[in-house]
C-alpha positions as CSV (number, residue, x, y, z in Angstrom):
1,M,93.3,84.9,86.0
2,S,96.6,85.2,87.7
3,A,96.6,85.8,91.5
4,V,97.5,89.3,92.6
5,R,99.9,89.5,95.5
6,A,101.3,92.2,97.7
7,G,104.9,93.3,97.7
8,R,107.1,96.0,99.1
9,S,110.2,97.7,97.8
10,S,112.4,99.8,100.2
11,A,110.0,102.7,99.8
12,L,106.8,101.6,98.1
13,A,104.1,99.0,98.6
14,Y,102.9,97.4,95.4
15,R,100.6,94.8,93.9
16,E,101.9,92.3,91.4
17,A,100.7,89.4,89.2
18,L,103.0,86.8,87.7
19,P,102.4,84.4,84.8
20,G,102.5,80.7,85.3
21,G,105.6,80.3,83.2
22,E,108.5,82.5,82.0
23,P,107.2,86.1,81.7
24,R,107.3,88.0,78.5
25,P,110.2,90.5,78.3
26,S,108.4,93.7,79.0
27,P,106.7,94.0,82.4
28,V,103.5,96.0,82.7
29,L,103.9,99.0,85.1
30,C,100.7,100.7,86.2
31,L,100.6,104.1,87.9
32,H,97.4,105.2,89.6
33,G,96.0,108.7,89.9
34,F,94.3,110.7,92.6
35,P,92.6,109.6,94.9
36,E,93.3,106.1,93.8
37,T,95.7,103.4,95.0
38,S,97.2,100.4,93.2
39,L,93.9,98.6,93.9
40,M,92.4,100.3,90.9
41,W,94.6,98.0,88.7
42,R,93.8,94.7,90.3
43,R,91.8,93.4,87.4
44,L,94.4,94.5,84.8
45,L,97.2,93.0,86.8
46,A,95.5,89.7,86.9
47,A,94.6,89.7,83.2
48,A,98.1,90.8,82.2
49,G,99.6,88.0,84.3
50,E,97.3,85.5,82.6
51,A,98.5,86.8,79.2
52,G,102.1,86.1,80.2
53,F,103.3,89.4,81.6
54,R,104.8,90.3,84.9
55,A,102.5,93.2,86.0
56,L,103.1,95.6,88.8
57,A,101.3,98.6,90.4
58,P,102.9,100.6,93.2
59,D,101.0,102.7,95.7
60,L,102.6,106.0,94.9
61,P,104.0,108.0,97.8
62,G,101.3,109.3,100.1
63,S,98.7,106.8,98.8
64,G,97.7,103.4,100.0
65,D,100.4,101.7,102.0
66,S,103.3,103.9,100.8
67,P,104.5,106.7,103.0
68,A,104.6,110.2,101.6
69,E,107.7,111.9,100.3
70,D,108.8,115.1,102.1
71,P,107.9,117.2,100.3
72,N,105.5,115.0,98.3
73,S,106.1,117.0,95.1
74,W,105.7,116.1,91.5
75,E,109.4,115.9,91.1
76,R,109.8,113.6,94.1
77,L,107.0,111.3,92.8
78,V,108.8,111.0,89.5
79,A,112.0,110.2,91.3
80,A,110.1,107.6,93.4
81,V,109.0,105.8,90.2
82,E,112.6,105.7,88.9
83,A,113.9,104.4,92.2
84,F,111.2,101.7,92.2
85,V,112.0,100.5,88.7
86,A,115.8,100.6,89.4
87,E,115.5,98.7,92.7
88,L,113.4,95.9,91.1
89,D,115.8,96.0,88.1
90,L,112.9,96.0,85.6
91,P,113.7,95.9,81.9
92,P,111.9,98.3,79.6
93,V,108.2,98.4,80.6
94,V,104.8,98.8,79.1
95,L,103.8,101.9,81.1
96,V,100.0,102.2,81.9
97,V,98.9,105.5,83.5
98,H,95.7,107.2,84.7
99,D,95.1,110.7,85.9
100,W,98.0,111.9,88.1
101,G,99.8,108.7,87.2
102,G,100.1,110.2,83.7
103,L,101.6,113.4,84.9
104,I,104.1,111.4,87.0
105,G,104.7,108.5,84.7
106,L,104.9,110.3,81.4
107,R,107.3,112.8,82.9
108,W,109.4,109.8,84.0
109,A,109.1,108.3,80.6
110,C,110.4,111.5,78.9
111,E,113.3,111.6,81.4
112,H,114.1,107.9,81.0
113,P,113.1,107.0,77.4
114,E,115.3,103.9,77.5
115,R,112.9,102.4,80.1
116,I,109.8,102.5,77.9
117,A,108.7,99.7,75.6
118,A,105.1,100.9,75.1
119,L,102.6,103.4,76.6
120,V,98.9,103.2,77.6
121,I,97.5,106.6,78.5
122,A,94.0,106.9,80.2
123,D,92.2,110.1,81.2
124,S,95.2,112.2,82.0
125,G,97.0,115.2,80.6
126,F,100.6,116.2,79.7
127,F,100.4,119.6,78.1
128,P,102.3,122.7,79.0
129,D,99.2,124.9,78.4
130,G,97.0,122.8,80.7
131,K,94.8,124.4,83.3
132,W,93.5,123.2,86.7
133,H,89.8,123.5,87.2
134,G,87.2,122.7,89.9
135,M,88.3,120.8,92.9
136,A,91.9,120.5,91.6
137,A,92.2,124.3,91.5
138,G,90.8,124.5,95.0
139,L,93.4,122.1,96.3
140,R,96.1,124.2,94.9
141,A,94.9,127.4,96.7
142,A,96.3,128.0,100.1
143,G,93.7,127.7,102.8
144,T,91.0,126.5,100.4
145,G,92.7,123.1,99.9
146,E,93.0,122.5,103.6
147,E,89.3,123.4,104.1
148,L,88.3,121.0,101.2
149,L,90.2,118.0,102.6
150,E,89.5,118.6,106.3
151,G,85.8,119.0,105.5
152,L,85.6,115.5,104.0
153,D,84.7,112.4,106.1
154,H,84.3,108.9,104.8
155,D,80.6,109.2,104.0
156,S,81.0,112.5,102.1
157,F,84.0,111.1,100.2
158,A,82.0,108.0,99.3
159,A,79.1,110.1,98.1
160,M,81.4,112.2,96.0
161,M,83.1,109.2,94.4
162,T,79.9,107.3,93.6
163,A,78.4,110.5,92.1
164,I,81.4,110.7,89.8
165,S,81.6,107.0,89.1
166,P,78.4,105.1,90.1
167,P,79.9,101.6,89.5
168,M,82.9,102.2,91.8
169,E,83.0,99.5,94.4
170,P,82.8,100.1,98.1
171,E,86.1,98.2,98.5
172,A,87.9,100.7,96.3
173,I,86.3,103.7,97.9
174,D,87.4,102.5,101.3
175,D,90.9,102.0,100.1
176,Y,91.2,105.4,98.4
177,W,89.9,107.1,101.6
178,R,92.6,105.7,103.8
179,S,95.3,108.3,103.0
180,L,92.8,111.3,103.0
181,A,91.8,110.2,106.5
182,T,95.3,111.1,107.9
183,A,97.0,114.4,108.3
184,E,100.1,113.0,106.4
185,G,97.9,111.9,103.5
186,R,96.2,115.3,103.3
187,R,99.5,117.1,103.4
188,A,100.9,114.8,100.7
189,T,97.9,115.5,98.4
190,L,98.2,119.3,98.8
191,E,101.9,119.2,98.1
192,M,101.4,117.1,95.0
193,Y,98.8,119.4,93.6
194,R,100.6,122.6,94.5
195,S,103.7,121.4,92.7
196,G,101.7,120.6,89.6
197,D,102.6,123.7,87.5
198,F,101.9,122.7,83.9
199,E,104.6,125.0,82.5
200,K,107.1,122.5,83.9
201,L,106.2,120.4,81.0
202,A,107.6,122.8,78.4
203,P,110.9,121.0,78.1
204,H,109.0,117.8,77.3
205,E,106.7,119.2,74.6
206,G,106.6,116.8,71.7
207,A,108.7,114.2,73.6
208,L,106.1,111.5,73.8
209,G,105.9,111.5,70.0
210,R,109.7,111.2,69.7
211,L,109.8,108.2,72.0
212,G,108.6,106.0,69.1
213,A,106.9,103.7,71.5
214,P,103.6,102.0,70.5
215,T,100.9,103.9,72.3
216,L,97.3,103.2,73.2
217,I,95.0,106.1,74.4
218,L,91.9,105.1,76.3
219,W,89.3,107.6,77.5
220,G,85.9,107.9,79.0
221,E,83.8,110.1,76.7
222,K,82.0,111.5,79.8
223,D,85.2,112.6,81.6
224,E,84.5,116.0,83.1
225,F,88.0,116.3,84.7
226,A,90.1,115.5,81.6
227,P,87.8,116.1,78.7
228,V,88.0,113.8,75.7
229,A,89.6,116.6,73.6
230,G,92.8,115.7,75.5
231,A,92.6,112.2,74.2
232,R,92.4,113.5,70.6
233,R,95.3,115.8,71.3
234,F,97.5,112.9,72.5
235,H,96.4,111.0,69.4
236,D,97.4,113.8,67.1
237,E,100.8,114.4,68.9
238,I,101.9,110.7,69.1
239,P,102.4,109.3,65.6
240,G,100.9,105.8,65.1
241,S,99.0,105.9,68.4
242,E,95.7,104.1,68.8
243,L,92.6,105.8,70.3
244,R,89.7,104.1,72.0
245,V,86.9,106.2,73.5
246,F,84.2,104.5,75.7
247,A,80.9,106.3,75.3
248,D,79.4,105.4,78.7
249,A,82.5,105.9,80.9
250,G,83.7,109.0,82.7
251,H,87.0,109.9,84.3
252,F,87.4,106.7,86.3
253,L,87.5,104.5,83.2
254,F,88.7,101.3,84.9
255,A,85.8,101.5,87.4
256,D,83.2,102.6,84.9
257,A,84.0,100.0,82.2
258,P,86.3,97.5,83.9
259,A,85.9,94.5,81.5
260,E,86.2,96.6,78.3
261,S,89.1,98.7,79.4
262,V,91.1,95.7,80.7
263,A,90.4,93.8,77.5
264,A,91.6,96.8,75.4
265,V,94.9,97.0,77.3
266,V,95.5,93.3,77.1
267,D,94.8,93.1,73.4
268,F,97.2,96.0,72.8
269,I,100.1,94.7,74.9
270,E,99.7,91.2,73.4
271,R,100.1,92.8,69.9
272,V,102.9,95.3,70.5
273,A,105.1,93.9,73.3
274,P,108.0,91.8,72.2
275,E,107.7,88.0,72.6
276,T,111.3,87.4,73.4
């Protein structure tokens, strides 16, 4: 496996793996969700590097080692991805997204279709008629969101994450907790969720299908936050897309089935990304 190293753009910290020789033309850009950081992609970065790709994963604003935007809104997060790609002068990328990384990254893809070579969508959503439920709905509610986050400590956060994803490693839980342990990180989380009005996606309805980009959809069948019906809807709306559902995995697919999910992504990008 290729070594994964740390980097920093002018605004974002990121992890990166490089191949031993000349990289293939399309870098792999991985965008994490909530409450994750770029650490969630470490195995995929290494495997993609080994397969000949430059692979990068930023800590999105307000997560990991990247400072929050002010405000840390959906729109500012999309702009942060564009600024990152522009600063690093990346050619068209294989975009790999999970959870909020999908809301951010797919919106960016629709606004900048020339930057997309292929898509991998995992346990996310991008539908104008979407609804927030459970904890996400609570985070969007004034007062309730503050109470939810301020009521968490490391131990209760760890218990929550291992209840959702029993295989999730302590190293990952510790890294994901860091931003929620700070007032800035809690503010950033609330601003992100409260800017997440699904009707903003109306102008992009059908746009993913019109991209014409090879697309792989990966999902955990036991996902309680983004039910597998969403995977099938993506599959129906994106012509020629491939769908893989993992029976024993939930929302945090890359923690629940790390070897299988990484292998599926690498197989896909080796088949669809241009050689030269």
